[in-house]
N, C-alpha and C positions, 0 to 999 in steps of 0.2 A: 184699837185701831176697829169701828167696826164696818170697814168699805171692804170688799173682797178683794182685792188688790191695789199695789203700793204703784204709785208712778211718779218717778222719781226722774223731770227734769235735768238735764247737765248741759253746759253752753263754755263754749270758752269766754275768758273776760274782754271787753273792746280792745282796741289795738290802743287807742289815745283817752285821753279825757274829752277830748272833743269831741269823737262820736258816741260818749255812754250813753247818752240818754239816749238817743236813735237806736240802739244797740238794746236796751233794753225795752225797748216799744215794741221795737220788731220782734222779738222773742216773748214777749206775751201776747203780741198777737197772735204768733205760732199755738201758745198756748191754747188759746182763747179756741183758734179755731177747730179744736178736736176735744175740747173740756167736758163738753154734755156730752158727746157722743162715750167717751170714755166711762164717766160720770155712771149712764147708761149702764150700759158694763158691770157696775159695781165698783171704778177706780176711782182710787182717791187722790190728786196732786199731793206730794208729802216734799219735804225738803231733807236731805242729807241724815239733818238732826234727828230726825223723826222717823226712822224706818221700822217698821212692825215684820213679824213673824209672816205676814202674809206672801204669796207671792210678788214679787219687785217685777217690774217694768221700767228700763230704761229708756227715755224719752231724751233721744239724741238732738237736740236741739242743732246746734254747729257741728262743723271740722275743729279738729286740735282738741278733742271730748278723749283721746283717745288712754290717756295714762288715767283719768278720772275714773274711765268708766271699769278697766281694769283696778282702780285702786277697789270701788264698790263691790266689784263682783269677789274680791279677796277677802273684803269684809264681812260680807254676808257668807265664806266660808269654802270659798273656790268652787272646786271640782262638786260639791253636797248639793250645789241646786246650778239648774241651767241658768246661763244668762240671756233674759231675754230683751232687745234692743229694738224700739221704737223708732222708726225712720221717716222722714218726710222727703217733699223733692228740691229744697231750696236749701244753703246753708251749708252745702257739702256734708252734711247728714248723714247721707248712704254710705261715702266715701269713709269715713268716723266707723262706722258701723262695722264695716268690711273690714278693717284694720285691727280693731280690736276684737273680735269675735274667732278672724284668724289666729290672735296671739292666745286666747286663752284654747282653740281646738289644739295647741303647741302645745300648751299648756296639761293638758288631758279633758280638759272642759269641754261642756257642748252647751249650745245653746240654737237662737233661731232671731234670725232680722224680720221681723214686719214691717213691711211698707204700707204707708198713709199714701196714696194718691193725690193729687192735689185736690177735686172735687174726689174726694171720697166715698165709694160706696157703701151698700154693704155688708158688699165681700172685705170688705176690706176690714169692718173690726169682728166680723165674723171668725175672721181671721187672728183676731186676738180673743176673741170669746175661748177657741179653741187653743191658742196657747197656754192661755192661763191653767184651763182646764188641764190640760195636761200636764203643768205642776202639780194642781190639784188632787189629781191622780195618783202622782209620784210619792206625792205626800202621805198622802191614806194607804197606800201598798206599804210603806217604810212604818206606818205604826198598826198592820194587822198582825193579828195573830190568827194561824192554823193550826187547830189542834188533830196532830195524826193520831188517831185511835184507833191500835192496834201499829204494827209494822205494816210496810209498805206488803205487798206482795209478793213472795219470792219469786213469781213468773218478772217482774218488773224490773229488771235489770238496765234498764238504760233510764227509768223513770223516778230513779230515787234519790236526785242529790241529797249531800249533807245541807243541816240547815246553814254552814257558815255560808255555801256557795247560793242556798237560795234568799241567804239576806243581802249577801252582798252584791247580787247580779239584781236581785225585782226588788228585794225589801223587807218581807214579809219574813214573822218571827215565829217558827217553827216548835210546836209545843207537845213533847210524846206525851202520850195518855194510853194507860195501858189498858186493853178489852174489859178488864174486870170490874173497872171504872162505869163503863157501859150496861154492865152486867148489873151491879147491885142496885142499877138505877131502873132494870127491868122488871116490874114489879108485879105486872099481871093486870093492872088496873088502868083501862085504854082509855083514850080521848072519846066516848062512845058515841057522841054527836058527831065528829069527825069522820070517825069509820061507817057511819050512817050515811053522811054527805059523799063519800068518796062512793062509799056501793050506788049511792042514788043517782048520782051524777055520771055512775058509767053505760055503757051499750051493756052491759052482760057479766055477768062474773060466774068464772070456773073455778072459784074457790068458795068455802064459806064462808060465811061474815065473821064465825070466828076466827079466821087465819087472818083477816083484814082487822081485827082487833089486836091481836100479836103483832102485826105488823106495826099498826099504831104506836101502839107498849113502846118498839124499840124507839120509835118519832120521840115519843115519852122520857125516855132516859137517854134519849143523845140529844134532850132540850136542857136534859137536865146540866149535862155535862157540858153545857154550852155557857151555861149562866153559873155554874161553879167553878170553870177555869176563864172567863169573862174571853172568849174565843169571835173572830170572826168571820171565823169558818173553819170545817171539818173534812177531812178525808176521814174512809174506815175500812180498815181490813174485814170488808162485811164477808167472807169468805168462811171466815172462823165464825163469823155470828150465826150464820148456816149450821155449819156441826154444834156450835155450842149450848143454840137457843132453838134449834126447830125452825125456823124463821128466815125472815133476810129481811136486810135495811133497806132494798128498794123504794120503797113505798115511803118510807123516811127520808131518805136522801132528797127522791122526785119532791117532797111539798117544803122540806128547807130551802132548794131552790126557790120555789114561788112563792116561798112567803120573806126572800129576799136574801137570807143566807148560806153563800155559797159552800156545795156538799159534793167532794169528788168519792167516789168510791175504788174500790183495792187499795185502798192506801197510796193514791197517784196524785203524788206531788206535783208534779210537772202540771197535770192538765187540770189540776183545782189551781195551781199559779193563776194559768189562762184561762179561768175561768173568770175567776177574781179580775184578771186583767178586762178581759171582756165588761165583765158588770160595772166597775167603775168608771169604764170609759166613756163608752157608747149607751150604758144604761140599756142591757138586753139581757132576757136570761137564757143563760146558755145550758147546754145539752152535750155529755161526752157521753161517746160512744166509740162501741169496737169500726175499725175499717175491714167489715167481713169480706166480704168480695168485691171485683173489681171486672171492668171489661175494657180493657186500653182501648179495641179498637173503637167503641162505641164510645168512650170517656167518659162514662159514668163509674161508681164509686156507691154500694150499699154499705148504709153506718148500721148500726143496729145496738139495742141496748136497753134495758127492763128500767132502768130508773128515770126517763124521760119528765119533767115537768108538767105536771096537767095542761100549764099555762099554754103551755108550748103550742099542743094536738087539735085538732078538730074535735075530735072525739074519743074516746079509751074504754078499750075492756079491760077486765082485771083474769091474769092469768095466774098460774104459776112463775117463779124464775127459773129460767130458761134453763141451767145446767144441771141442779137441785131437783128443781120439780115438787118443790113444797116451797110454801113461804108466797107472797105477793110479787107479781110482776107486772106492770104497767105496758098493755096493748096498743101503743096510742097513735092516729093517722096523723102525721106531721103534715101540713098544710103545704100546697102548689106555688112558690114562690122561689123569690131570691135565699141566699143562704152566706154565709163566710164561714170558709175552716182553715179552724186555725191551732198548729200546734209546734208548742217550743222544745227545743233538743239542744243537745251541745253537751258538752262534759261542764261549761260554764255554764250555760241554760242560754247561752249568747247565739243562740239561730234560729231562725222561724220558716216557718213552711207557714205560707197565707193566701190562700186561695178565694175566689166568689166562684159560685156556681149556681145551679138554681133545681131545684126538687123537683122529680120527676113521678109520676105515677108508677108504680111497679106493683109485680105480685107479692103477697106477703106468703114466708115462707115461715114455715111451722119447724122448721130443723136450725131456727136460730134466736138470738133473744129477741126478745116479745114486739117492742117498739122497734120498725125499721124507714130508712130513707133513703130511696136515691138518689145520688145527687150526679146533675148533669155536669163535669170539670173542664169536659177536653182532653187529649193524650196526652200530652204535655204534663200537664200536672200529675196526671197517674201516672207517669212513666217516672218523673219525677219522686214521686211517693218510694215508687220502687228501688231506684238506682241511689237513692240517698234517703233514707228514712231518717226520720228523728226520734222512731217510738210509736207505741201500737194505740193509744187513744188519740181521737182527735176528736175539739170542740168544736160542735156546729153552733151559730149564733144568726138570727132571723135578719134578710137583709144584706146588703152588699155595703161592707167598710174596711175594704181590707187598704185602701188610701188612710184613711182616719189610722187603723191600727199600726200600718205601718211608719208613717209619719212620728207616731210615738216612739215606738221602736229604735227607730233608727237616731232618735234626740238621748235615750234613754238608754239602752244599749249595746246600739251598737257602734255609738261614737267610739 
């Protein structure tokens, strides 16, 4: 099946032979009212004998279909897949969907009811598009391989869940990779063209060209590990790289994120999953940073880190890594505007701190990681950050996306 998703109409039979023809015509009319728009989204009308692995939307044409809906859900693996129920204003469609989804939730499953108004506008079909994309995101996360290059940093006591917890809660499979594999690929032959481009595109460099070349060598080595291990994402115990190679992974992680491969630092599994989630669901480039300072009265939070993707900043300079004063750290200027902040936490990665804010201009502090962003959130989110912390690193993405992210989390994680 080449369609993006399957649409399975379900209906109760006609009450008697005399009304069966009229009944079938009425059902055909209901399907015809929405078939073209569903096809435009990539939906294909199917029957029960031809269900494929693509996301399934059950089109509830009439009442009396509750048992059929549950049977289909169980055939598809039950709790392994959310139940998407498409309803319309007539034929007791909505009441049947409410009853069926209530039972699914009692059985530990989850799902969503999508309601088509009589004269359905673009918002109706946008909700269907989003729901299918939610399932697609969930499916991709289930197939994701995250390479943990070196153990998580010792100080990440709340951000190092075991692999079974990560897979059970969010889907990704963790692959343990010793740092020596990265070091074996660090051959000292950098991508000279990329190093020159990075230097030439900067507003200035406080480090020698050779240091940039060494940082690009780390990128080359890390790409080799990604290819060999068939990884979709990585997180690196980067402070050992500083001590063992005399350079930093900051530039490598920045470049990988810009190229579309999610890369976290310090071996922070939780933040890497959050970055993956944001990239898959809302197709934005994320940045993982430390909450370095707060002003509770003003409701502001200062985020700082040396690994910002260059695609997220207006301008950047090249400096050293903050803590070690060696290697290359990116000192970027994050543009003013709307942002969303994400932090996953809890013993089973089931908790979420999700806030929308605005980047405001602030003075740069030389005593912090090189890229700094002042985010206006308001006093309450700052207070919650202090009283109910989920961990250190916070993921920033441009734009306001809290409603979209929370809807996904409520269906797949919180349910």
